[in-house]
C-alpha positions in Angstrom: -18.9 -0.7 -25.0 -17.8 -0.5 -21.4 -14.4 0.9 -22.5 -16.1 4.0 -24.0 -17.8 5.1 -20.8 -16.5 8.3 -19.3 -14.3 7.7 -16.1 -16.4 9.9 -14.0 -19.5 7.8 -14.5 -17.9 4.3 -13.8 -18.3 2.5 -10.5 -14.9 1.9 -9.0 -14.3 -1.4 -7.2 -11.0 -1.9 -5.5 -9.5 -5.3 -4.2 -7.4 -4.8 -1.3 -5.6 -7.1 1.3 -2.2 -8.6 1.9 0.2 -9.8 -0.6 -0.7 -13.2 -2.1 -4.1 -13.3 -0.7 -5.4 -13.9 -4.3 -6.5 -10.6 -5.3 -5.1 -10.9 -8.9 -6.7 -14.4 -9.3 -10.2 -13.1 -7.9 -10.2 -10.1 -10.3 -9.5 -12.5 -13.1 -12.5 -14.6 -12.0 -14.8 -11.8 -11.5 -14.2 -10.6 -15.1 -13.8 -13.8 -16.8 -10.4 -12.7 -18.4 -6.8 -13.0 -17.8 -6.6 -9.3 -16.5 -4.0 -9.4 -13.8 -0.8 -11.3 -13.5 -1.0 -14.3 -11.3 1.9 -15.7 -9.4 2.6 -17.5 -6.2 5.3 -14.9 -5.3 4.2 -12.4 -3.0 4.2 -8.8 -4.3 3.7 -9.6 -8.0 1.2 -6.7 -8.4 3.3 -3.7 -7.7 0.9 -0.8 -8.9 -2.8 -0.5 -9.1 -4.1 -2.2 -12.3 -7.4 -1.0 -13.7 -9.8 -3.5 -15.6 -12.9 -2.0 -17.4 -15.8 -4.3 -17.2 -19.6 -4.4 -17.8 -21.3 -5.5 -14.5 -25.0 -5.7 -15.3 -27.2 -4.2 -14.2 -25.0 -1.5 -13.0 -23.2 -1.1 -16.3 -19.6 0.0 -16.8 -17.3 -0.4 -13.8 -13.6 -0.5 -13.1 -11.9 -3.1 -11.0 -8.8 -2.1 -9.4 -6.1 -4.8 -8.5 -4.0 -3.3 -5.9 -0.6 -4.0 -4.2 -0.5 -5.9 -1.0 -0.9 -3.8 2.1 1.8 -5.5 3.9 4.4 -4.9 1.2 7.8 -4.2 2.7 10.6 -1.6 2.4 10.7 1.9 1.1 9.3 0.9 -2.3 6.5 -1.1 -0.5 5.6 2.0 1.2 5.1 3.9 -2.0 3.0 1.0 -3.3 0.8 1.1 -0.2 0.4 4.7 -0.5 -0.8 4.2 -4.1 -3.2 1.5 -2.9 -4.7 3.8 -0.3 -5.1 6.5 -3.1 -7.3 4.0 -5.1 -9.1 3.2 -1.9 -10.0 6.8 -1.4 -11.8 7.1 -4.6 -13.4 3.8 -4.8 -17.1 3.2 -4.4 -16.9 -0.3 -3.1 -14.0 -2.0 -1.5 -13.6 -5.8 -1.5 -11.1 -6.8 1.4 -9.5 -10.1 0.2 -8.4 -12.6 3.0 -6.0 -15.4 2.2 -6.5 -19.0 3.4 -5.1 -18.1 6.8 -8.0 -15.7 7.3 -8.1 -12.3 8.9 -5.0 -10.9 10.6 -4.2 -7.7 11.9 -3.5 -6.2 8.5 -7.1 -6.7 7.6 -8.5 -5.4 11.0 -6.6 -2.3 10.6 -7.8 -2.0 7.0 -11.4 -2.6 8.0 -11.1 0.3 10.6 -9.7 2.6 7.9 -12.5 1.6 5.4 -15.2 2.1 7.9 -13.8 5.6 9.1 -13.9 6.6 5.4 -17.5 5.4 5.2 -16.7 3.2 2.0 -19.2 0.4 1.4 -17.2 -2.9 1.8 -17.3 -6.7 1.5 -15.0 -9.2 3.0 -14.1 -12.1 0.6 -12.3 -15.1 2.3 -10.6 -16.5 -0.7 -8.6 -19.8 -1.4 -11.6 -21.9 0.1 -10.1 -24.9 -2.0 -6.8 -24.5 0.0 -7.9 -24.3 3.6 -7.6 -27.1 6.1 -10.6 -29.1 6.9 -12.8 -27.4 9.4 -11.2 -24.0 8.9 -13.5 -21.3 9.9 -13.6 -17.6 10.4 -15.4 -15.9 13.4 -18.1 -13.7 12.1 -17.6 -10.0 12.8 -20.7 -8.0 13.6 -21.8 -5.8 10.7 -19.1 -7.3 8.3 -20.4 -9.0 5.3 -18.4 -12.1 4.9 -18.3 -14.5 1.7 -16.5 -17.6 1.2 -14.9 -17.7 -2.4 -12.4 -19.5 -4.4 -10.8 -17.9 -7.4 -9.3 -21.1 -8.4 -12.6 -23.1 -8.5 -15.2 -20.1 -9.0 -16.8 -21.1 -5.9 -18.9 -18.0 -4.6 -17.7 -15.7 -7.3 -21.3 -15.0 -8.7 -22.5 -14.3 -5.0 -19.7 -11.8 -4.7 -20.8 -10.1 -8.0 -24.3 -9.8 -6.5 -23.1 -8.6 -3.2 -20.9 -5.8 -5.1 -23.9 -4.8 -7.0 -26.1 -4.7 -3.8 -23.3 -2.6 -2.1 -23.2 0.2 -4.9 -24.1 3.6 -3.9 -27.8 4.5 -4.9 -26.7 6.8 -7.6 -25.4 3.9 -9.6 -28.7 2.0 -9.3 -31.0 5.1 -10.2 -30.7 7.6 -12.8 -29.4 11.0 -11.8 -30.4 14.1 -13.9 -28.1 17.0 -14.8 -30.9 19.4 -16.0 -33.7 17.1 -17.0 -35.9 18.2 -14.0 -35.5 21.9 -15.0 -37.0 21.6 -18.5 -40.2 20.0 -20.0 -40.7 17.8 -23.2 -40.1 20.1 -26.0 -38.4 22.7 -24.0 -35.4 24.7 -25.7 -32.2 25.1 -24.1 -29.6 27.7 -25.1 -26.0 26.5 -24.5 -23.3 29.3 -24.6 -20.0 27.8 -25.4 -17.2 30.1 -25.7 -14.0 28.9 -27.9 -11.0 30.1 -26.2 -7.4 28.9 -25.7 -8.6 26.3 -23.3 -11.2 24.8 -25.6 -10.1 21.4 -27.0 -9.6 21.5 -30.7 -12.3 19.9 -32.7 -14.5 18.9 -29.8 -16.6 20.1 -26.8 -15.7 19.4 -23.2 -17.4 16.5 -21.4 -19.9 18.6 -19.4 -21.3 20.2 -22.6 -21.6 16.9 -24.3 -23.4 15.5 -21.4 -25.7 18.4 -21.2 -26.5 18.2 -24.8 -27.2 14.5 -24.7 -29.6 15.0 -21.7 -31.5 17.6 -23.6 -32.0 15.1 -26.5 -32.9 12.3 -23.9 -35.6 14.6 -22.5 -37.1 15.2 -25.9 -35.8 18.8 -25.8 -34.2 21.2 -28.2 -30.7 22.4 -27.8 -29.0 25.3 -29.5 -25.3 26.0 -29.2 -23.8 29.4 -29.8 -20.6 31.5 -28.7 -21.1 34.4 -26.3 -21.1 36.9 -29.1 -24.2 35.4 -30.9 -26.7 35.3 -27.9 -28.6 38.4 -28.9 -29.0 37.0 -32.4 -30.1 33.7 -31.3 -32.6 35.0 -28.7 -34.2 37.3 -31.3 -34.6 34.5 -33.8 -36.5 32.5 -31.4 -40.4 32.6 -31.5 -40.5 32.1 -27.6 -37.9 32.7 -24.9 -35.8 29.5 -24.1 -36.8 27.3 -21.1 -33.2 27.6 -19.9 -29.8 29.2 -20.8 -26.7 27.3 -19.8 -23.4 29.1 -20.1 -19.7 28.4 -19.4 -18.9 30.1 -16.2 -16.1 32.2 -17.6 -18.5 34.4 -19.6 -21.5 34.3 -17.0 -21.4 38.0 -16.4 -21.7 39.0 -19.8 -24.2 36.5 -20.6 -26.3 37.6 -17.6 -26.5 41.0 -19.2 -27.5 39.7 -22.6 -30.3 37.3 -21.3 -33.5 39.0 -20.1 -33.9 38.6 -16.4 -37.0 36.5 -16.7 -35.2 33.7 -18.6 -33.7 31.1 -16.2 -29.9 31.1 -16.5 -27.2 28.9 -15.0 -23.9 27.5 -15.8 -22.6 24.0 -16.7 -20.3 24.0 -13.7 -23.3 24.8 -11.3 -25.2 22.0 -13.0 -22.3 19.7 -12.2 -22.1 20.9 -8.6 -25.5 19.5 -8.2 -24.9 16.5 -10.4 -21.5 15.4 -9.0 -21.7 16.9 -5.5 -23.8 18.8 -3.0 -24.8 22.1 -4.5 -26.1 23.6 -1.1 -22.7 22.7 0.6 -20.7 24.2 -2.4 -22.8 27.4 -2.4 -22.3 27.6 1.6 -18.6 27.2 1.0 -18.5 30.1 -1.5 -19.5 32.4 1.3 -16.1 31.9 2.9 -14.7 34.1 0.1 -15.9 37.2 1.9 -13.9 36.2 5.0 -10.6 35.6 3.4 -7.7 37.5 4.7 -4.0 38.5 3.9 -1.8 35.5 3.7 -4.5 32.8 3.4 -4.0 29.9 1.0 -6.6 28.7 -1.4 -6.5 25.3 -2.9 -7.6 24.9 -6.4 -8.8 21.3 -7.0 -8.6 19.8 -10.5 -9.9 16.5 -11.2 -7.9 16.0 -14.4 -4.4 17.0 -15.2 -3.9 19.1 -18.4 -1.5 21.2 -20.2 -1.4 24.9 -18.8 -2.7 27.6 -21.1 -2.1 31.4 -20.9 -5.5 32.2 -19.4 -6.3 29.0 -17.6 -9.5 29.1 -15.6 -8.2 27.5 -12.3 -4.7 28.6 -12.3 -5.0 32.1 -13.6 -8.5 33.6 -13.9 -10.0 32.4 -10.5 -7.0 33.6 -8.6 -7.0 36.8 -10.4 -10.8 37.4 -9.9 -10.7 36.4 -6.4 -7.7 38.5 -5.6 -9.5 41.5 -7.2 -12.7 40.7 -5.5 -11.3 40.4 -2.0 -8.5 43.0 -2.4 -6.3 40.4 -0.2 -2.9 39.2 -0.7 -3.8 35.5 -1.3 -1.9 32.4 -2.0 -3.0 29.6 -4.4 -2.0 26.1 -4.7 -3.1 23.7 -7.4 -3.7 19.9 -6.9 -4.4 18.0 -10.1 -5.7 14.6 -10.9 -6.7 12.2 -8.1 -4.2 13.8 -5.5 -6.0 15.7 -2.7 -3.7 16.9 0.2 -3.7 15.3 3.6 -3.1 18.7 5.4 -6.3 20.4 4.3 -6.4 22.3 7.6 -3.8 24.8 6.3 -6.2 25.9 3.5 -8.7 28.6 4.1 -10.8 27.5 1.2 -10.9 24.9 -1.5 -12.2 25.7 -4.9 -12.9 22.5 -6.9 -13.6 22.1 -10.7 -16.7 20.7 -12.1 -15.6 17.3 -11.4 -16.7 15.8 -14.6 -13.9 13.2 -14.5 -14.6 12.1 -11.0 -17.4 9.8 -9.8 -20.1 11.3 -7.6 -19.0 9.2 -4.6 -15.5 10.6 -4.8 -16.6 14.3 -5.0 -18.9 13.7 -2.1 -16.2 12.2 -0.2 -14.0 15.3 -1.0 -16.7 17.5 0.4 -17.2 15.4 3.4 -13.5 15.5 4.2 -13.2 19.2 3.9 -16.3 19.4 6.2 -14.8 17.1 8.8 -11.6 19.3 8.6 -13.6 22.5 9.0 -12.4 23.7 5.7 -15.2 25.4 3.3 -15.4 24.0 -0.3 -16.9 25.5 -3.3 -16.5 24.7 -7.1 -15.5 26.8 -10.1 -19.0 27.7 -11.4 -20.3 28.7 -8.1 -17.2 30.7 -7.0 -16.9 32.6 -10.3 -20.7 33.3 -10.3 -20.2 34.8 -6.7 -17.1 36.7 -7.9 -18.8 38.2 -10.8 -21.9 39.3 -8.7 -24.5 36.9 -10.4 -24.7 33.9 -8.1 -28.5 34.6 -7.0 -29.2 34.7 -10.8 -27.5 31.5 -11.5 -28.9 29.7 -8.6 -32.6 30.8 -9.3 -33.5 27.8 -11.5 -32.8 25.5 -8.5 -35.0 27.6 -6.2 -31.9 28.6 -4.2 -30.2 31.9 -3.2 -26.5 32.8 -2.6 -25.3 33.1 1.0 
């Protein structure tokens, strides 16, 4: 069951530390499976290895076994960089110490993790191999557990500590639109079928919205944009909410009566996966763009380009038309997010359906810290199309 959960709703737990600290053995002990290759040779783990697991009561999680942060040489630097990328998007970090305890590597790692505000636990592994009387000086504010992957000592306590360190959103249900409709409410979903639509299926945000409508004992109707008027005229009462794909929001807004609440899938996900208020505030930066400014288009997942791609073609075209400025656009796909954010005048991020909320919030915080405004596809498109106030009305908000 855990292997079927969408990547974006999994808790990500990264085991990090020096080579031969026993990270691979510990992940095997945590999952009860021979997931990672174990060897006495330092550097056996060369690239991050993902293991899906059901960690109750949290549900589906992903453990990452990472390369040692004291890896050597040019290839070692690349492995360390890959490890740090995992650390950037993890929800809980487990710093694994070897039998010798904490060295400068771990202290430096601890400073980095604290700066990133990532919840963490320090696991002093290999308790069975330490010399008699070996001890580790407690560090204020650092949760430390004695464990042994070989004997199982402390492994259950480590699991419980991981569960307790999980961000609140993994321990409490978060709603996409359930608070916007009542039991029996009717939601009309507008889903255009264009070149970007996956053949034979709906995209993940649309599926998740439909599932939540059912979970709330509501009624969901799915139509293409050309069928809205027919769908509305066939209803005895106006729908409780209309949710549309952002690409057709302007035409849908013209077809849906002004007194019927209307929003977009991407705006719902701006709230569900991020911080809607900050993303709306970021959209106001569009009005201040100037000639030569560079806009970052952030995509959470890599995909094949299509002729009228929303992030790579449509948004740049609409933004250029709206501002009348000579703008430059750069696309970063997947989990890559640039270190030199300061050179961007604005970040326009996708709906983040393939990211965990923690990673999306971390990206928002990073942009905020660097003084770079950030918004998302749905919010930006609604502003560019002149319907942002309408789309935000169901949330009791207005555009900036």
